[in-house]
C-alpha positions as CSV (number, residue, x, y, z in Angstrom):
1,X,-45.6,41.3,-14.9
2,X,-44.0,40.7,-18.3
3,X,-41.7,38.1,-19.4
4,X,-37.9,39.2,-20.3
5,X,-36.6,37.8,-23.1
6,X,-33.4,35.5,-21.4
7,X,-30.4,34.9,-24.0
8,X,-28.8,31.4,-22.7
9,X,-25.0,29.9,-23.9
10,X,-24.5,26.5,-23.6
11,X,-20.7,25.7,-23.5
12,X,-18.8,22.2,-23.4
13,X,-15.5,21.8,-22.0
14,X,-12.7,19.3,-22.7
15,X,-14.3,16.0,-20.7
16,X,-17.8,16.7,-22.3
17,X,-19.3,18.2,-19.3
18,X,-22.2,21.2,-20.6
19,X,-22.5,24.6,-18.6
20,X,-25.0,27.0,-19.5
21,X,-24.5,30.1,-18.4
22,X,-27.1,33.3,-18.7
23,X,-25.6,36.7,-21.0
24,X,-26.4,39.2,-18.0
25,X,-24.9,42.1,-21.1
26,X,-23.5,43.0,-23.5
27,X,-21.3,45.5,-24.1
28,X,-18.3,46.8,-26.5
29,X,-15.4,48.0,-26.0
30,X,-12.4,49.4,-28.7
31,X,-14.5,48.6,-31.1
32,X,-15.5,44.7,-30.1
33,X,-18.0,43.2,-28.9
34,X,-18.1,41.7,-25.4
35,X,-20.9,39.5,-23.5
36,X,-21.1,39.0,-19.0
37,X,-22.3,36.0,-18.3
38,X,-23.4,33.9,-15.2
39,X,-23.6,30.4,-14.3
40,X,-27.4,29.4,-13.9
41,X,-27.1,25.7,-12.2
42,X,-25.5,27.5,-9.2
43,X,-26.6,25.5,-5.4
44,X,-30.0,27.4,-4.7
45,X,-29.3,29.9,-2.6
46,X,-30.4,29.7,1.8
47,X,-31.7,32.9,2.9
48,X,-32.1,32.1,6.4
49,X,-28.4,31.0,6.3
50,X,-27.8,34.0,5.0
51,X,-29.3,36.6,6.7
52,X,-27.6,34.9,10.3
53,X,-24.0,35.2,9.2
54,X,-24.8,39.2,6.7
55,X,-22.3,37.4,3.6
56,X,-22.9,38.6,0.8
57,X,-23.5,35.9,-1.8
58,X,-20.8,36.4,-4.7
59,X,-21.9,34.9,-8.4
60,X,-19.2,33.9,-10.4
61,X,-19.0,36.6,-13.7
62,X,-17.7,35.2,-17.2
63,X,-16.0,37.8,-19.5
64,X,-16.7,36.5,-23.4
65,X,-15.7,38.3,-27.0
66,X,-18.3,38.3,-29.3
67,X,-18.0,37.4,-32.5
68,X,-20.3,37.2,-35.6
69,X,-20.0,33.9,-37.6
70,X,-22.5,34.5,-40.7
71,X,-25.4,33.9,-39.0
72,X,-24.2,32.9,-35.6
73,X,-22.9,34.9,-32.5
74,X,-19.3,32.9,-31.6
75,X,-18.6,33.2,-27.5
76,X,-14.4,33.3,-27.2
77,X,-12.4,33.9,-24.6
78,X,-11.3,38.1,-23.9
79,X,-8.2,38.4,-24.5
80,X,-6.0,38.7,-20.7
81,X,-4.4,41.6,-21.7
82,X,-7.9,43.1,-21.6
83,X,-9.2,41.7,-19.3
84,X,-8.8,44.8,-16.5
85,X,-9.9,46.8,-18.4
86,X,-13.1,44.8,-19.2
87,X,-13.7,43.9,-15.4
88,X,-13.7,46.9,-14.6
89,X,-16.2,48.1,-17.8
90,X,-18.6,45.2,-16.3
91,X,-18.1,46.3,-12.6
92,X,-19.7,49.5,-13.5
93,X,-22.2,48.2,-15.3
94,X,-23.5,46.2,-12.6
95,X,-23.5,48.9,-10.0
96,X,-26.1,50.8,-12.5
97,X,-29.4,51.7,-11.0
98,X,-32.5,50.3,-13.5
99,X,-33.7,52.2,-16.2
100,X,-37.5,52.8,-14.6
101,X,-40.3,54.1,-15.5
102,X,-44.0,54.7,-16.3
103,X,-43.7,52.6,-19.1
104,X,-41.8,49.6,-17.4
105,X,-38.3,48.5,-16.6
106,X,-35.1,47.9,-18.7
107,X,-32.8,45.4,-16.4
108,X,-35.3,45.1,-14.0
109,X,-36.0,42.2,-12.1
110,X,-37.7,43.2,-8.9
111,X,-39.6,47.2,-10.0
112,X,-43.7,46.3,-9.8
113,X,-44.0,48.6,-12.7
């Protein structure tokens, strides 16, 4: 299986704690670029417990505006007044089926091709 290149971003909060987030996807809205990120350091899931309770695990997602700053990208909090539209876009992105074909996959972790 081919290794998928992933983007990671590390943030430091006001108290000096580091939070490493995985970039799930980038998208454009109203001429600006945004990123959907998730926390990499979540506790491991207990598959047996999840099967017993029939509960679906909810992953926390973050939406940031991406701004080019020279050779680097800055991840800034998204504007609150755009959050409803951005959330709808992210939900649609996550609901899309992976683009699998004979030559491999785009966005699929579990495909055998």
